[in-house]
C-alpha positions as CSV (number, residue, x, y, z in Angstrom):
1,X,135.1,3.6,-32.5
2,X,137.9,6.1,-33.2
3,X,138.0,6.8,-37.0
4,X,140.8,8.4,-38.9
5,X,142.7,8.2,-42.2
6,X,146.2,7.3,-43.3
7,X,146.6,8.7,-46.8
8,X,143.7,7.5,-48.8
9,X,142.8,4.7,-46.3
10,X,139.8,5.1,-44.0
11,X,140.2,3.2,-40.7
12,X,138.1,1.4,-39.9
13,X,136.3,0.7,-43.2
14,X,133.2,-1.5,-43.0
15,X,133.5,-2.4,-46.7
16,X,137.1,-3.7,-46.5
17,X,139.6,-4.6,-43.8
18,X,142.9,-2.7,-43.5
19,X,145.7,-5.1,-44.5
20,X,149.2,-4.4,-43.2
21,X,151.7,-6.6,-45.1
22,X,155.3,-6.8,-46.1
23,X,158.6,-8.5,-45.2
24,X,159.7,-8.9,-41.6
25,X,162.9,-6.9,-42.4
26,X,164.1,-4.9,-45.3
27,X,166.9,-7.3,-46.5
28,X,167.6,-5.6,-49.8
29,X,165.9,-3.3,-52.3
30,X,165.1,-6.0,-54.8
31,X,163.2,-8.1,-52.4
32,X,161.3,-5.1,-51.0
33,X,160.3,-3.7,-54.4
34,X,159.2,-7.1,-55.6
35,X,156.9,-7.4,-52.6
36,X,155.5,-3.9,-53.0
37,X,154.7,-4.6,-56.7
38,X,152.8,-7.8,-55.8
39,X,150.9,-6.0,-53.1
40,X,149.9,-3.3,-55.5
41,X,148.7,-5.9,-58.0
42,X,146.6,-7.5,-55.3
43,X,145.3,-4.2,-54.2
44,X,144.1,-3.3,-57.6
45,X,142.6,-6.7,-58.3
46,X,140.8,-7.1,-55.0
47,X,139.9,-3.4,-54.3
48,X,141.6,-3.5,-50.9
49,X,144.1,-1.0,-49.4
50,X,147.5,-2.0,-48.1
51,X,150.0,-0.5,-45.7
52,X,153.4,-1.8,-46.6
53,X,155.2,-3.1,-43.6
54,X,159.0,-3.5,-43.3
55,X,161.3,-3.2,-40.3
56,X,164.3,-1.1,-41.1
57,X,166.2,-2.7,-38.2
58,X,165.4,-5.6,-35.9
59,X,166.5,-4.8,-32.3
60,X,165.0,-7.8,-30.6
61,X,166.5,-10.8,-32.3
62,X,166.7,-14.0,-30.3
63,X,170.5,-14.3,-30.8
64,X,172.9,-11.4,-30.9
65,X,174.5,-13.0,-34.0
66,X,171.3,-12.9,-36.0
67,X,171.0,-10.5,-39.0
68,X,169.5,-7.2,-37.9
69,X,169.5,-4.9,-41.0
70,X,171.3,-3.4,-43.9
71,X,171.7,0.0,-42.3
72,X,169.1,2.3,-41.0
73,X,169.1,5.1,-43.6
74,X,169.5,2.7,-46.5
75,X,166.5,0.6,-45.4
76,X,164.4,3.7,-44.6
77,X,165.1,5.1,-48.0
78,X,163.8,1.9,-49.6
79,X,160.6,2.3,-47.6
80,X,160.3,5.9,-48.7
81,X,160.8,4.9,-52.3
82,X,158.0,2.4,-52.0
83,X,155.7,5.1,-50.5
84,X,156.5,7.5,-53.4
85,X,156.5,5.0,-56.3
86,X,153.5,2.9,-55.4
87,X,151.4,5.5,-53.5
88,X,151.3,3.1,-50.6
89,X,151.4,4.0,-47.0
90,X,154.4,2.4,-45.2
91,X,154.9,1.3,-41.6
92,X,158.1,0.5,-39.6
93,X,159.0,-0.4,-36.0
94,X,160.7,2.0,-33.6
95,X,162.5,0.8,-30.5
96,X,163.8,4.0,-28.9
97,X,162.8,7.6,-28.8
98,X,165.6,8.6,-31.1
99,X,164.3,6.1,-33.6
100,X,161.1,8.1,-33.8
101,X,162.9,11.2,-35.0
102,X,164.7,9.3,-37.7
103,X,162.0,7.0,-39.0
104,X,159.2,9.6,-39.0
105,X,160.9,11.3,-41.9
106,X,160.3,8.3,-44.2
107,X,157.1,6.5,-43.1
108,X,153.4,7.0,-42.4
109,X,152.9,4.7,-39.5
110,X,155.1,4.0,-36.5
111,X,154.8,0.6,-34.9
112,X,155.5,-0.1,-31.2
113,X,156.9,-3.6,-30.8
114,X,155.1,-5.9,-28.4
115,X,157.9,-6.1,-26.0
116,X,157.9,-2.3,-25.7
117,X,154.2,-1.6,-25.5
118,X,154.4,-0.2,-21.9
119,X,157.4,2.1,-22.6
120,X,155.9,5.5,-21.8
121,X,158.6,7.7,-23.3
122,X,158.5,5.7,-26.6
123,X,154.7,5.8,-26.8
124,X,154.7,9.6,-26.1
125,X,157.4,10.3,-28.6
126,X,155.5,8.3,-31.3
127,X,152.3,10.2,-30.5
128,X,154.1,13.5,-30.7
129,X,155.4,12.6,-34.2
130,X,151.9,13.2,-35.5
131,X,152.0,9.9,-37.5
132,X,149.6,7.1,-37.0
133,X,150.7,4.6,-34.3
134,X,150.2,0.9,-34.3
135,X,150.8,-0.7,-30.8
136,X,151.4,-4.4,-30.7
137,X,150.0,-6.1,-27.6
138,X,152.7,-7.5,-25.4
139,X,152.7,-11.3,-25.0
140,X,152.5,-10.6,-21.3
141,X,149.6,-8.0,-21.5
142,X,146.0,-8.4,-20.7
143,X,144.0,-7.1,-23.6
144,X,142.0,-4.6,-21.6
145,X,145.2,-3.0,-20.4
146,X,146.1,-2.0,-23.9
147,X,143.7,0.9,-23.5
148,X,146.3,2.4,-21.1
149,X,149.0,2.1,-23.7
150,X,146.8,3.8,-26.2
151,X,146.1,6.6,-23.8
152,X,149.8,7.4,-23.6
153,X,149.7,8.1,-27.3
154,X,146.3,9.9,-27.4
155,X,147.4,12.0,-24.4
156,X,149.7,13.9,-26.9
157,X,146.6,14.9,-28.9
158,X,147.3,12.2,-31.5
159,X,144.1,10.0,-31.8
160,X,145.4,7.9,-34.8
161,X,146.0,4.7,-32.8
162,X,145.6,1.0,-33.7
163,X,146.0,-2.0,-31.4
164,X,147.3,-5.2,-32.7
165,X,146.9,-8.7,-31.2
166,X,149.9,-11.1,-31.7
167,X,149.3,-13.8,-29.2
168,X,150.1,-14.4,-25.5
169,X,152.8,-16.4,-23.9
170,X,151.6,-19.9,-23.2
171,X,154.4,-21.5,-21.2
172,X,157.9,-21.5,-22.8
173,X,158.4,-21.3,-26.6
174,X,154.7,-21.0,-27.4
175,X,151.9,-18.5,-28.0
176,X,148.1,-18.8,-27.9
177,X,145.4,-16.4,-29.1
178,X,142.5,-15.7,-26.8
179,X,139.9,-14.4,-29.2
180,X,138.0,-12.9,-26.3
181,X,140.9,-10.4,-26.3
182,X,139.9,-9.0,-29.7
183,X,136.5,-7.9,-28.3
184,X,138.1,-6.6,-25.1
185,X,140.6,-4.4,-27.0
186,X,137.8,-3.2,-29.2
187,X,136.0,-1.9,-26.1
188,X,138.8,0.7,-25.9
189,X,137.4,2.5,-28.9
190,X,140.5,2.0,-31.0
191,X,140.6,-0.1,-34.3
192,X,141.9,-3.7,-33.7
193,X,144.2,-5.5,-36.0
194,X,145.0,-9.2,-35.9
195,X,148.7,-10.2,-36.6
196,X,148.2,-13.5,-38.3
197,X,151.8,-14.5,-38.7
198,X,153.5,-13.4,-35.4
199,X,150.7,-15.2,-33.5
200,X,152.0,-18.4,-35.0
201,X,155.6,-18.0,-33.7
202,X,157.3,-20.4,-31.3
203,X,159.5,-17.8,-29.6
204,X,163.1,-18.9,-29.3
205,X,162.2,-22.5,-30.1
206,X,164.4,-22.8,-33.2
207,X,167.9,-23.2,-31.6
208,X,168.6,-19.5,-31.4
209,X,165.8,-18.3,-33.7
210,X,162.1,-18.3,-33.4
211,X,160.2,-21.3,-34.8
212,X,156.6,-21.2,-36.0
213,X,153.6,-23.0,-37.3
214,X,152.7,-21.2,-40.6
215,X,150.2,-24.0,-41.5
216,X,147.7,-22.5,-39.1
217,X,147.6,-19.0,-40.6
218,X,144.2,-19.4,-42.4
219,X,142.2,-21.0,-39.5
220,X,143.3,-18.3,-37.1
221,X,143.0,-15.4,-39.6
222,X,139.4,-16.6,-40.4
223,X,138.6,-16.8,-36.7
224,X,139.8,-13.2,-36.2
225,X,137.8,-11.9,-39.1
226,X,134.7,-13.7,-37.8
227,X,135.4,-12.1,-34.4
228,X,135.1,-8.7,-35.9
229,X,138.7,-7.3,-36.3
230,X,139.2,-4.1,-38.4
231,X,142.3,-5.3,-40.1
232,X,144.9,-8.0,-40.6
233,X,148.7,-8.0,-40.4
234,X,150.9,-10.5,-42.4
235,X,154.6,-10.8,-43.0
236,X,155.1,-11.9,-46.5
237,X,158.3,-12.7,-48.4
238,X,159.2,-13.8,-52.0
239,X,160.9,-16.9,-50.6
240,X,160.3,-17.5,-46.9
241,X,162.9,-20.3,-46.8
242,X,165.6,-17.8,-47.5
243,X,164.2,-15.0,-45.2
244,X,166.8,-13.6,-42.8
245,X,164.2,-13.3,-40.0
246,X,160.9,-15.0,-39.2
247,X,161.5,-17.6,-41.9
248,X,159.1,-20.1,-40.3
249,X,156.1,-17.8,-40.2
250,X,156.3,-15.5,-43.2
251,X,153.8,-16.2,-46.0
252,X,155.0,-16.9,-49.6
253,X,154.3,-13.9,-51.7
254,X,152.9,-15.9,-54.6
255,X,150.3,-17.4,-52.2
256,X,149.2,-14.2,-50.6
257,X,146.7,-13.1,-53.2
258,X,144.5,-16.2,-52.6
259,X,144.7,-15.6,-48.9
260,X,143.5,-12.0,-49.3
261,X,140.7,-13.0,-51.6
262,X,139.3,-15.6,-49.2
263,X,139.5,-13.3,-46.2
264,X,137.9,-10.3,-48.0
265,X,135.0,-12.5,-48.9
266,X,134.6,-13.6,-45.2
267,X,135.0,-10.0,-44.0
268,X,132.2,-8.8,-46.2
269,X,130.0,-11.7,-45.1
270,X,130.6,-10.8,-41.4
271,X,129.9,-7.1,-42.1
272,X,126.6,-8.0,-43.8
273,X,125.4,-9.6,-40.6
274,X,125.3,-6.2,-39.0
275,X,122.5,-5.2,-41.3
276,X,120.2,-8.1,-40.3
């Protein structure tokens, strides 16, 4: 499997999973900093490395009237502050090639949204940035075809690529996770991440916003760890009920430490099986 580093993080790491976590969207500085402080506390307590996740702008909201951001540069500066203050790598989404030029000045990882995972120019631009690239698997994509998306990035000479499963369309307003897909994506040779919160979305099912079934986050996350993923992705928020996006699937920040503790224990149990 392709191995690389992001700051002090080694990916993949057999002793601990990579955890990507943070709010869906940078809504304001106070919320983002509070989240980063809690992630840093969990990191120190549990001995696990985090990449802080936060979209600086949401370009694919269900409704055109939905909140999409506080301003690109303002949000990116908050991400950069988190990176510098907490010595934590940060990740954000990019939607167009011009976004790559802007965002790459402030973050360590560029994320390609699921709907855009086949956009060649965007993937190439992300690869040429030299930053690590996380590609979300499209809800319409076969897992084995994600190797072709990764090749568009690696063709630039940038081998720091991760592939993230976030569910497949199952009729209208529903997603399902085919856990065979995790193994199929791993055959590509790239680290595989499981997105435990977006996989629970009910796209467009909430009268102009996406609904979700947050109560199933642990069963599916445990299944993904047991299946052998290299990392996990969560959207977390100090008060999900007041979140301005993905309110039905974000995890409450004060519950996240317990979730991490349980999944770390399971991850290490799974890794120990390889030595038998």
